[in-house]
Backbone as CSV, one residue per row, in Angstrom:
resi,resn,N_x,N_y,N_z,CA_x,CA_y,CA_z,C_x,C_y,C_z
1,MET,-19.923,32.262,-3.792,-20.296,33.119,-2.672,-19.176,33.105,-1.625
2,THR,-18.810,34.256,-1.138,-17.749,34.383,-0.136,-18.340,34.945,1.151
3,ARG,-17.960,34.353,2.264,-18.435,34.833,3.554,-17.657,36.066,3.968
4,ARG,-18.105,36.692,5.041,-17.451,37.910,5.528,-15.990,37.685,5.899
5,ASP,-15.672,36.500,6.433,-14.301,36.244,6.855,-13.387,35.880,5.686
6,GLY,-13.911,35.939,4.464,-13.107,35.671,3.283,-13.076,34.213,2.876
7,GLU,-13.699,33.344,3.656,-13.726,31.917,3.342,-14.812,31.653,2.303
8,PRO,-14.501,30.903,1.246,-15.531,30.581,0.249,-16.667,29.789,0.892
9,GLY,-17.853,29.891,0.341,-19.032,29.235,0.892,-18.923,27.721,0.938
10,TRP,-18.184,27.130,0.017,-18.075,25.669,-0.031,-17.060,25.123,0.965
11,ALA,-16.265,25.959,1.591,-15.175,25.497,2.459,-15.690,24.739,3.680
12,ALA,-16.800,25.172,4.254,-17.329,24.496,5.447,-17.762,23.070,5.102
13,GLY,-18.394,22.886,3.958,-18.801,21.542,3.539,-17.611,20.641,3.297
14,LEU,-16.587,21.176,2.678,-15.371,20.398,2.429,-14.697,20.029,3.746
15,ARG,-14.662,20.957,4.685,-14.063,20.687,5.993,-14.834,19.579,6.713
16,ASN,-16.163,19.616,6.655,-16.974,18.577,7.296,-16.727,17.212,6.658
17,LEU,-16.623,17.164,5.327,-16.347,15.906,4.632,-14.987,15.359,5.042
18,TYR,-13.977,16.211,5.073,-12.628,15.799,5.470,-12.641,15.236,6.888
19,ASN,-13.283,15.941,7.805,-13.319,15.495,9.197,-14.043,14.165,9.342
20,SER,-15.092,13.931,8.555,-15.800,12.657,8.653,-14.931,11.502,8.170
21,VAL,-14.094,11.741,7.166,-13.198,10.694,6.666,-12.083,10.426,7.668
22,VAL,-11.529,11.478,8.246,-10.438,11.335,9.208,-10.901,10.565,10.444
23,ASP,-12.156,10.749,10.830,-12.680,10.104,12.034,-13.045,8.630,11.827
24,GLU,-13.055,8.155,10.573,-13.398,6.760,10.325,-12.262,5.853,10.792
25,PRO,-12.616,4.716,11.387,-11.561,3.776,11.802,-10.928,3.099,10.583
26,LEU,-9.677,2.667,10.749,-9.008,1.944,9.674,-9.610,0.550,9.540
27,PRO,-9.793,0.058,8.309,-10.212,-1.339,8.147,-9.141,-2.263,8.723
28,ASP,-9.566,-3.413,9.248,-8.622,-4.362,9.851,-7.528,-4.779,8.875
29,SER,-7.890,-4.986,7.609,-6.890,-5.431,6.633,-5.819,-4.364,6.422
30,PHE,-6.199,-3.100,6.453,-5.241,-2.021,6.292,-4.359,-1.903,7.525
31,ASP,-4.968,-2.068,8.677,-4.203,-2.029,9.929,-3.182,-3.166,9.965
32,ASP,-3.599,-4.366,9.532,-2.672,-5.504,9.478,-1.504,-5.222,8.529
33,LEU,-1.796,-4.619,7.396,-0.758,-4.295,6.428,0.246,-3.314,7.025
34,LEU,-0.242,-2.304,7.720,0.661,-1.340,8.351,1.556,-2.001,9.400
35,LYS,0.991,-2.941,10.164,1.788,-3.656,11.160,2.878,-4.489,10.497
36,LYS,2.551,-5.146,9.381,3.544,-5.947,8.659,4.655,-5.056,8.110
37,LEU,4.280,-3.898,7.605,5.295,-2.977,7.085,6.203,-2.473,8.197
38,ASP,5.622,-2.197,9.362,6.444,-1.763,10.499,7.408,-2.850,10.922
39,GLU,6.947,-4.100,10.925,7.815,-5.216,11.305,8.951,-5.395,10.316
40,SER,8.673,-5.204,9.025,9.737,-5.374,8.026,10.765,-4.257,8.122
41,ASP,10.373,-3.083,8.597,11.328,-1.985,8.791,12.259,-2.259,9.960
42,ASP,11.765,-2.977,10.973,12.567,-3.264,12.161,13.649,-4.298,11.893
43,GLY,13.399,-5.200,10.956,14.315,-6.318,10.741,15.304,-6.016,9.709
């Protein structure tokens, strides 16, 4: 099904799913890993 603006019907659901993932905070372990990688780039 296609809406009047040409966007497929499933696009809004996909956009909502993407936005919910983007808004999630990073786990502490992942944040720590990123900090370690940044430190290794500086040295």
